[in-house]
N, C-alpha and C positions, 0 to 999 in steps of 0.2 A: 183418440190418444190413450195410451196405455203407460202405467208407470212401473218402473222395475228398479231393484236395487242391485247395482252392480259393485262386486268387490274386485280391487285391482291392487295387488302387491299389499293386502292387509287393510286397505283404505277403501270404504264404502261410499259409492256415489247413487244419489238418486237420479234417474234418468226418465225421460218421456220419450215415447217412440211413437210417431205416426204411422199409421197402416197407410201403403200404397192406395190411393184413390180416396182416402179418408179428407176430412175437412181440416185445413191448416189453422193451427193456432200457435199464438205466441209461446215458447217455451224458454226455460231457464236451463243454461247449460252449466253443469258441474265442472267441466274442464273443456277448454276449445279443442276442437277436431278439426285435424289438418285434412281429413278426407272423408266425405260423406259416404263413399261406396261401401257396401257391406263388406267386411272382411270374413274370411272362413274361421269358425270356432274349431280350434285343436281340441281333440278328445282329451279329456281330463285325464291324466295319470295317478295311480294310487298315491296319496299321501303320505307323508313319512309318519311313523308312529310317534304319537306325541307322549304316550304312557310309559315307554321304554325308560328305565332308570339309567342315567348316565354314570358309568364308572369314574370314580375320581381318578386324575390324571391330567394330561395336557389335551383340552378338547380342541379340535379343528372344526370351526364353523364354516358354512356356506357364504361365501363373499357376495352373493347374488342369487335371485332366484333361478331356478333351473331344474333339471331333472338328471338323475345320477345316471349317466351312460354306462359306465362299466366300473367295477371294483377291481383294482388290480392286485391289491395284497389282502389278504385275509386276516382275521383274529389269529393272534399268536406269531404274524410275521414279524421279522427283525428289520428296523428300517434305520436309515439315517436320516438327518435333516435335509431336508430337499428332496427325498425320494417321492417319486408319483404314487399316491396311494389309490386315487380313484379318478374319474373324469367325469366333470359336470357338463352338461350339455345347456346352453343357454343362448338364446336368440340364434340357433343354428351353427353356432361354435362350440368346439369341445375345449374346455378348460381345465387345465391339469390342476389337481389340489394335492398340494405336497405336505411331507411330515413337517412339522414345525420344530421338533427335536429328535434326537437321536433315541431309540428305545423300541419296545414292542407294541404292535396295535392290540391294544386290550380289549376295544369293542368297536364294531362297525354299527352305526345307529341308523345309517341311510343305506338302504338296499338299492339294488340296480332296478331302474324303472321308476323310483318314487320321485315326486315332485318335494322340491325343498326351497324354503324361502331364507333370504339373508338373516343369519345369526341361529340356523339350526344347527344343531351338532351333528356333524358327519361322520367322525369316528373319534376315539380316545387313544392317546398313546401313552404309555405307562413307562 
């Protein structure tokens, strides 16, 4: 048995993995598993930069974990409340992320291709 720490959506779990053909031993499971088959591990996308200062204004945050698929409005673009600013891909679905207020996009903090977590600032409208 080999022990690993796995982090899923910011929560860390300690798991034990048995090698095929190894001796079976009782193990503790951090979370119930629906399927014991091995799923392919997706290639990690670059993480959103954490050190970029966020400009003051109305920040729009990620509602779910995902990957920024496409940025439709750039910094300096004039938007109205409800305009689609970017597309967030989550669970193979494209989710429209819209402007929360009328204004100008002051800052795009999540670039195309980066992975984001819930609550990460995607863009700021001023």
